[in-house]
C-alpha positions as CSV (number, residue, x, y, z in Angstrom):
1,X,-30.6,-4.7,-6.9
2,X,-31.4,-1.3,-8.4
3,X,-29.5,0.4,-11.2
4,X,-27.6,2.8,-8.9
5,X,-26.4,-0.1,-6.7
6,X,-25.3,-2.1,-9.7
7,X,-23.4,0.9,-11.1
8,X,-21.7,1.5,-7.7
9,X,-20.7,-2.2,-7.5
10,X,-19.3,-2.1,-11.1
11,X,-17.3,1.0,-10.3
12,X,-16.0,-0.7,-7.1
13,X,-14.9,-3.8,-9.2
14,X,-13.2,-1.5,-11.7
15,X,-11.3,0.3,-8.9
16,X,-10.2,-2.9,-7.2
17,X,-9.1,-4.3,-10.6
18,X,-7.2,-1.1,-11.4
19,X,-5.3,-1.4,-8.1
20,X,-4.4,-5.0,-8.8
21,X,-3.4,-4.7,-12.4
22,X,-1.5,-1.4,-11.9
23,X,0.4,-3.1,-9.1
24,X,1.2,-6.2,-11.2
25,X,2.0,-4.5,-14.5
26,X,2.7,-0.9,-13.8
27,X,1.0,2.2,-15.2
28,X,2.7,2.3,-18.6
29,X,2.1,-1.4,-19.4
30,X,-1.5,-1.4,-18.3
31,X,-4.3,-0.7,-20.7
32,X,-8.0,0.0,-19.9
33,X,-8.8,-3.3,-21.6
34,X,-6.6,-5.1,-19.0
35,X,-8.5,-3.5,-16.2
36,X,-11.9,-4.3,-17.9
37,X,-10.8,-7.9,-18.3
38,X,-9.7,-8.2,-14.6
39,X,-13.0,-6.6,-13.5
40,X,-15.1,-8.8,-15.8
41,X,-16.8,-5.9,-17.6
42,X,-16.8,-4.8,-21.2
43,X,-14.1,-2.3,-22.0
44,X,-16.7,0.4,-22.9
45,X,-17.9,0.4,-19.3
46,X,-14.4,1.5,-18.1
47,X,-14.8,4.7,-20.2
48,X,-18.2,5.3,-18.6
49,X,-16.7,5.4,-15.1
50,X,-13.2,6.6,-15.8
51,X,-12.4,8.9,-18.8
52,X,-8.7,8.5,-18.6
53,X,-6.0,6.2,-17.3
54,X,-5.0,8.9,-14.8
55,X,-8.5,8.7,-13.3
56,X,-8.0,4.9,-12.9
57,X,-4.6,5.5,-11.3
58,X,-6.2,8.0,-8.9
59,X,-8.9,5.4,-8.1
60,X,-6.2,2.7,-7.5
61,X,-4.5,5.1,-5.1
62,X,-7.8,5.6,-3.3
63,X,-8.0,1.8,-3.1
64,X,-4.5,1.6,-1.6
65,X,-5.5,4.2,0.9
66,X,-8.7,2.5,1.8
67,X,-6.8,-0.8,2.3
68,X,-4.3,1.0,4.6
69,X,-7.1,2.6,6.5
70,X,-8.8,-0.8,7.0
71,X,-5.5,-2.3,8.2
72,X,-4.7,0.5,10.6
73,X,-8.3,0.5,12.0
74,X,-8.0,-3.2,12.7
75,X,-4.5,-2.7,14.3
76,X,-5.9,0.1,16.4
77,X,-8.1,-2.5,18.1
78,X,-4.9,-4.1,19.7
79,X,-4.2,-3.0,23.2
80,X,-0.7,-1.4,23.0
81,X,1.3,0.5,20.4
82,X,4.1,-2.1,20.3
83,X,1.5,-4.8,19.6
84,X,0.1,-2.7,16.8
85,X,3.5,-2.1,15.2
86,X,4.4,-5.7,15.5
87,X,1.1,-6.7,13.9
88,X,1.9,-4.2,11.1
89,X,5.2,-5.9,10.4
90,X,3.5,-9.3,10.5
91,X,1.0,-8.1,7.9
92,X,3.8,-6.9,5.7
93,X,5.6,-10.3,6.0
94,X,2.4,-12.1,5.2
95,X,2.4,-10.4,1.8
96,X,5.9,-11.7,1.1
97,X,4.9,-13.6,-2.1
98,X,3.2,-10.6,-3.6
99,X,6.1,-8.4,-2.6
100,X,8.6,-10.7,-4.3
101,X,6.5,-10.7,-7.5
102,X,5.5,-7.0,-7.6
103,X,7.0,-5.0,-4.7
104,X,5.0,-2.7,-2.4
105,X,1.7,-1.7,-4.1
106,X,1.9,2.0,-3.1
107,X,5.7,2.3,-3.1
108,X,6.2,0.9,-6.6
109,X,3.4,3.1,-7.9
110,X,4.9,6.2,-6.3
111,X,8.2,5.5,-7.9
112,X,6.7,4.9,-11.3
113,X,4.5,8.0,-11.1
114,X,7.5,10.1,-10.1
115,X,9.1,9.4,-13.5
116,X,6.2,10.9,-15.4
117,X,6.4,14.3,-16.8
118,X,3.1,15.7,-15.5
119,X,4.1,15.3,-11.8
120,X,0.6,15.4,-10.3
121,X,-0.2,11.8,-9.4
122,X,3.1,11.2,-7.7
123,X,2.1,13.6,-4.9
124,X,-1.1,11.7,-4.4
125,X,0.9,8.4,-4.1
126,X,3.2,10.2,-1.6
127,X,0.2,11.2,0.4
128,X,-0.7,7.5,0.9
129,X,2.9,6.8,2.1
130,X,2.7,9.9,4.4
131,X,-0.5,8.5,5.9
132,X,1.4,5.3,6.8
133,X,4.3,7.3,8.3
134,X,1.9,9.4,10.3
135,X,0.0,6.4,11.7
136,X,3.3,4.7,12.6
137,X,4.7,7.8,14.2
138,X,1.5,8.1,16.3
139,X,2.1,4.6,17.6
140,X,5.7,5.4,18.7
141,X,4.4,8.6,20.2
142,X,1.7,6.8,22.2
143,X,4.3,4.3,23.2
144,X,6.3,7.2,24.8
145,X,9.5,6.7,22.8
146,X,11.6,9.7,22.0
147,X,11.8,10.8,18.3
148,X,8.7,9.0,17.2
149,X,8.9,10.5,13.7
150,X,12.4,9.1,13.3
151,X,11.3,5.6,14.5
152,X,8.5,5.7,12.0
153,X,10.8,6.6,9.2
154,X,13.1,3.8,10.2
155,X,10.3,1.2,10.2
156,X,8.6,2.3,7.0
157,X,11.9,2.7,5.2
158,X,12.8,-0.9,6.3
159,X,9.5,-2.1,4.8
160,X,10.1,-0.3,1.5
161,X,13.6,-1.6,1.4
162,X,12.7,-5.2,2.1
163,X,9.9,-5.0,-0.4
164,X,12.2,-3.6,-3.1
165,X,14.9,-6.2,-2.4
166,X,12.4,-9.1,-2.3
167,X,11.0,-7.9,-5.7
168,X,14.4,-7.3,-7.3
169,X,15.8,-10.6,-6.2
170,X,12.4,-12.5,-6.5
171,X,13.1,-13.8,-3.0
172,X,10.2,-13.7,-0.5
173,X,12.5,-15.0,2.2
174,X,13.9,-11.5,2.4
175,X,10.6,-10.3,3.7
176,X,10.6,-13.1,6.3
177,X,14.1,-12.4,7.5
178,X,13.8,-8.7,7.6
179,X,10.4,-8.9,9.2
180,X,11.8,-11.0,12.0
181,X,14.6,-8.5,12.4
182,X,12.1,-5.6,12.7
183,X,10.1,-7.6,15.3
184,X,13.3,-8.1,17.3
185,X,14.1,-4.3,17.0
186,X,10.6,-3.4,18.2
187,X,11.0,-5.8,21.2
188,X,14.3,-4.1,22.0
189,X,12.9,-0.6,22.3
190,X,12.2,0.7,25.8
191,X,10.8,3.9,27.1
192,X,13.5,5.8,29.1
193,X,12.6,6.7,32.6
């Protein structure tokens, strides 16, 4: 493997580690040393790739967006919008243990970044959430349901709410129960003639 490929691989490990550690510990409690340890690299290497913690936060947000894009691309392979939306809910529910420990990766980061004085990274976190809303609305639109943006807001809000409650109460069963309720809700929706 040449030097450029190794450097790219190291940056990728640091980015993935940043996304995990920031999700688990939050921005304020996370140090560059924490991320270096998680990535298995010397702390000095972090500074080579990322000059500030904000650059790492930005990289973590890009990681969350890439994960969302991978998920939605896989869901887009399913034949019908209802199937895609139900699979999305099932993917959320499958992450119930992580949600109970740390909440939604992007949602918790967005809330934390909103409380910072500089106010720049919170908009970037919001853009990732907006991407999920837009994809979800497109599914409801393809399905032919009226008010697709409202349905998307209902679904994504329910996810954020169940993630928050599962985390606050440390109860992954909340994700299971609310996920089942969302699946029943999706099954109950019909296109008007």
